[in-house]
mmCIF entry with sequence, helices, sheets and N, C-alpha, C, O atoms, coordinates in Angstrom:
data_MODEL
# 
_entry.id   MODEL 
# 
_entity.id                         1 
_entity.type                       polymer 
_entity.pdbx_number_of_molecules   1 
# 
_entity_poly.entity_id                      1 
_entity_poly.type                           'polypeptide(L)' 
_entity_poly.nstd_linkage                   no 
_entity_poly.nstd_monomer                   no 
_entity_poly.pdbx_seq_one_letter_code       MLMSRNVLVPLARRNK 
_entity_poly.pdbx_seq_one_letter_code_can   MLMSRNVLVPLARRNK 
_entity_poly.pdbx_strand_id                 A 
# 
loop_
_entity_poly_seq.entity_id 
_entity_poly_seq.num 
_entity_poly_seq.mon_id 
_entity_poly_seq.hetero 
1 1  MET n 
1 2  LEU n 
1 3  MET n 
1 4  SER n 
1 5  ARG n 
1 6  ASN n 
1 7  VAL n 
1 8  LEU n 
1 9  VAL n 
1 10 PRO n 
1 11 LEU n 
1 12 ALA n 
1 13 ARG n 
1 14 ARG n 
1 15 ASN n 
1 16 LYS n 
# 
_struct_asym.id          A 
_struct_asym.entity_id   1 
# 
_struct_conf.conf_type_id            HELX_P 
_struct_conf.id                      HELX_P1 
_struct_conf.pdbx_PDB_helix_id       AA1 
_struct_conf.beg_label_comp_id       LEU 
_struct_conf.beg_label_asym_id       A 
_struct_conf.beg_label_seq_id        2 
_struct_conf.pdbx_beg_PDB_ins_code   ? 
_struct_conf.end_label_comp_id       ASN 
_struct_conf.end_label_asym_id       A 
_struct_conf.end_label_seq_id        15 
_struct_conf.pdbx_end_PDB_ins_code   ? 
_struct_conf.beg_auth_comp_id        LEU 
_struct_conf.beg_auth_asym_id        A 
_struct_conf.beg_auth_seq_id         2 
_struct_conf.end_auth_comp_id        ASN 
_struct_conf.end_auth_asym_id        A 
_struct_conf.end_auth_seq_id         15 
_struct_conf.pdbx_PDB_helix_class    1 
_struct_conf.details                 ? 
_struct_conf.pdbx_PDB_helix_length   14 
# 
_struct_conf_type.id          HELX_P 
_struct_conf_type.criteria    ? 
_struct_conf_type.reference   ? 
# 
loop_
_atom_site.group_PDB 
_atom_site.id 
_atom_site.type_symbol 
_atom_site.label_atom_id 
_atom_site.label_alt_id 
_atom_site.label_comp_id 
_atom_site.label_asym_id 
_atom_site.label_entity_id 
_atom_site.label_seq_id 
_atom_site.pdbx_PDB_ins_code 
_atom_site.Cartn_x 
_atom_site.Cartn_y 
_atom_site.Cartn_z 
_atom_site.occupancy 
_atom_site.B_iso_or_equiv 
_atom_site.pdbx_formal_charge 
_atom_site.auth_seq_id 
_atom_site.auth_comp_id 
_atom_site.auth_asym_id 
_atom_site.auth_atom_id 
_atom_site.pdbx_PDB_model_num 
ATOM 1  N N  . MET A 1 1  ? -0.526 12.018  3.026  1.00 0.00 ? 1  MET A N  1 
ATOM 2  C CA . MET A 1 1  ? -0.815 11.002  4.068  1.00 0.00 ? 1  MET A CA 1 
ATOM 3  C C  . MET A 1 1  ? -1.681 9.881   3.464  1.00 0.00 ? 1  MET A C  1 
ATOM 4  O O  . MET A 1 1  ? -1.424 8.695   3.667  1.00 0.00 ? 1  MET A O  1 
ATOM 5  N N  . LEU A 1 2  ? -2.682 10.285  2.739  1.00 0.00 ? 2  LEU A N  1 
ATOM 6  C CA . LEU A 1 2  ? -3.603 9.259   2.154  1.00 0.00 ? 2  LEU A CA 1 
ATOM 7  C C  . LEU A 1 2  ? -2.886 8.494   1.034  1.00 0.00 ? 2  LEU A C  1 
ATOM 8  O O  . LEU A 1 2  ? -3.082 7.292   0.854  1.00 0.00 ? 2  LEU A O  1 
ATOM 9  N N  . MET A 1 3  ? -2.064 9.215   0.300  1.00 0.00 ? 3  MET A N  1 
ATOM 10 C CA . MET A 1 3  ? -1.350 8.556   -0.824 1.00 0.00 ? 3  MET A CA 1 
ATOM 11 C C  . MET A 1 3  ? -0.362 7.514   -0.284 1.00 0.00 ? 3  MET A C  1 
ATOM 12 O O  . MET A 1 3  ? -0.197 6.440   -0.861 1.00 0.00 ? 3  MET A O  1 
ATOM 13 N N  . SER A 1 4  ? 0.275  7.847   0.810  1.00 0.00 ? 4  SER A N  1 
ATOM 14 C CA . SER A 1 4  ? 1.275  6.920   1.398  1.00 0.00 ? 4  SER A CA 1 
ATOM 15 C C  . SER A 1 4  ? 0.591  5.611   1.800  1.00 0.00 ? 4  SER A C  1 
ATOM 16 O O  . SER A 1 4  ? 1.142  4.531   1.584  1.00 0.00 ? 4  SER A O  1 
ATOM 17 N N  . ARG A 1 5  ? -0.562 5.702   2.362  1.00 0.00 ? 5  ARG A N  1 
ATOM 18 C CA . ARG A 1 5  ? -1.288 4.472   2.844  1.00 0.00 ? 5  ARG A CA 1 
ATOM 19 C C  . ARG A 1 5  ? -1.860 3.757   1.632  1.00 0.00 ? 5  ARG A C  1 
ATOM 20 O O  . ARG A 1 5  ? -1.878 2.527   1.585  1.00 0.00 ? 5  ARG A O  1 
ATOM 21 N N  . ASN A 1 6  ? -2.319 4.505   0.672  1.00 0.00 ? 6  ASN A N  1 
ATOM 22 C CA . ASN A 1 6  ? -2.908 3.869   -0.534 1.00 0.00 ? 6  ASN A CA 1 
ATOM 23 C C  . ASN A 1 6  ? -1.851 3.059   -1.294 1.00 0.00 ? 6  ASN A C  1 
ATOM 24 O O  . ASN A 1 6  ? -2.173 2.121   -2.024 1.00 0.00 ? 6  ASN A O  1 
ATOM 25 N N  . VAL A 1 7  ? -0.607 3.436   -1.109 1.00 0.00 ? 7  VAL A N  1 
ATOM 26 C CA . VAL A 1 7  ? 0.483  2.733   -1.822 1.00 0.00 ? 7  VAL A CA 1 
ATOM 27 C C  . VAL A 1 7  ? 1.023  1.579   -0.981 1.00 0.00 ? 7  VAL A C  1 
ATOM 28 O O  . VAL A 1 7  ? 1.393  0.530   -1.509 1.00 0.00 ? 7  VAL A O  1 
ATOM 29 N N  . LEU A 1 8  ? 1.062  1.787   0.319  1.00 0.00 ? 8  LEU A N  1 
ATOM 30 C CA . LEU A 1 8  ? 1.594  0.720   1.213  1.00 0.00 ? 8  LEU A CA 1 
ATOM 31 C C  . LEU A 1 8  ? 0.585  -0.422  1.342  1.00 0.00 ? 8  LEU A C  1 
ATOM 32 O O  . LEU A 1 8  ? 0.966  -1.577  1.528  1.00 0.00 ? 8  LEU A O  1 
ATOM 33 N N  . VAL A 1 9  ? -0.656 -0.101  1.246  1.00 0.00 ? 9  VAL A N  1 
ATOM 34 C CA . VAL A 1 9  ? -1.694 -1.153  1.399  1.00 0.00 ? 9  VAL A CA 1 
ATOM 35 C C  . VAL A 1 9  ? -1.681 -2.125  0.218  1.00 0.00 ? 9  VAL A C  1 
ATOM 36 O O  . VAL A 1 9  ? -1.598 -3.335  0.430  1.00 0.00 ? 9  VAL A O  1 
ATOM 37 N N  . PRO A 1 10 ? -1.760 -1.631  -1.017 1.00 0.00 ? 10 PRO A N  1 
ATOM 38 C CA . PRO A 1 10 ? -1.759 -2.501  -2.207 1.00 0.00 ? 10 PRO A CA 1 
ATOM 39 C C  . PRO A 1 10 ? -0.395 -3.145  -2.427 1.00 0.00 ? 10 PRO A C  1 
ATOM 40 O O  . PRO A 1 10 ? -0.304 -4.266  -2.927 1.00 0.00 ? 10 PRO A O  1 
ATOM 41 N N  . LEU A 1 11 ? 0.647  -2.443  -2.059 1.00 0.00 ? 11 LEU A N  1 
ATOM 42 C CA . LEU A 1 11 ? 2.014  -2.991  -2.241 1.00 0.00 ? 11 LEU A CA 1 
ATOM 43 C C  . LEU A 1 11 ? 2.241  -4.180  -1.309 1.00 0.00 ? 11 LEU A C  1 
ATOM 44 O O  . LEU A 1 11 ? 2.805  -5.197  -1.714 1.00 0.00 ? 11 LEU A O  1 
ATOM 45 N N  . ALA A 1 12 ? 1.808  -4.048  -0.091 1.00 0.00 ? 12 ALA A N  1 
ATOM 46 C CA . ALA A 1 12 ? 2.008  -5.138  0.897  1.00 0.00 ? 12 ALA A CA 1 
ATOM 47 C C  . ALA A 1 12 ? 1.137  -6.335  0.499  1.00 0.00 ? 12 ALA A C  1 
ATOM 48 O O  . ALA A 1 12 ? 1.537  -7.481  0.707  1.00 0.00 ? 12 ALA A O  1 
ATOM 49 N N  . ARG A 1 13 ? 0.007  -6.094  -0.044 1.00 0.00 ? 13 ARG A N  1 
ATOM 50 C CA . ARG A 1 13 ? -0.923 -7.223  -0.413 1.00 0.00 ? 13 ARG A CA 1 
ATOM 51 C C  . ARG A 1 13 ? -0.353 -7.933  -1.633 1.00 0.00 ? 13 ARG A C  1 
ATOM 52 O O  . ARG A 1 13 ? -0.523 -9.143  -1.784 1.00 0.00 ? 13 ARG A O  1 
ATOM 53 N N  . ARG A 1 14 ? 0.309  -7.203  -2.489 1.00 0.00 ? 14 ARG A N  1 
ATOM 54 C CA . ARG A 1 14 ? 0.868  -7.848  -3.741 1.00 0.00 ? 14 ARG A CA 1 
ATOM 55 C C  . ARG A 1 14 ? 2.111  -8.645  -3.348 1.00 0.00 ? 14 ARG A C  1 
ATOM 56 O O  . ARG A 1 14 ? 2.430  -9.652  -3.981 1.00 0.00 ? 14 ARG A O  1 
ATOM 57 N N  . ASN A 1 15 ? 2.796  -8.208  -2.332 1.00 0.00 ? 15 ASN A N  1 
ATOM 58 C CA . ASN A 1 15 ? 4.028  -8.921  -1.910 1.00 0.00 ? 15 ASN A CA 1 
ATOM 59 C C  . ASN A 1 15 ? 3.674  -10.324 -1.408 1.00 0.00 ? 15 ASN A C  1 
ATOM 60 O O  . ASN A 1 15 ? 4.456  -11.265 -1.547 1.00 0.00 ? 15 ASN A O  1 
ATOM 61 N N  . LYS A 1 16 ? 2.494  -10.439 -0.831 1.00 0.00 ? 16 LYS A N  1 
ATOM 62 C CA . LYS A 1 16 ? 2.069  -11.756 -0.283 1.00 0.00 ? 16 LYS A CA 1 
ATOM 63 C C  . LYS A 1 16 ? 1.773  -12.651 -1.480 1.00 0.00 ? 16 LYS A C  1 
ATOM 64 O O  . LYS A 1 16 ? 1.398  -13.810 -1.306 1.00 0.00 ? 16 LYS A O  1 
# 
């Protein structure tokens, strides 16, 4: 659960 959010958070910020 924590790994999924840790990956979606940085991934979404890099996409911007």
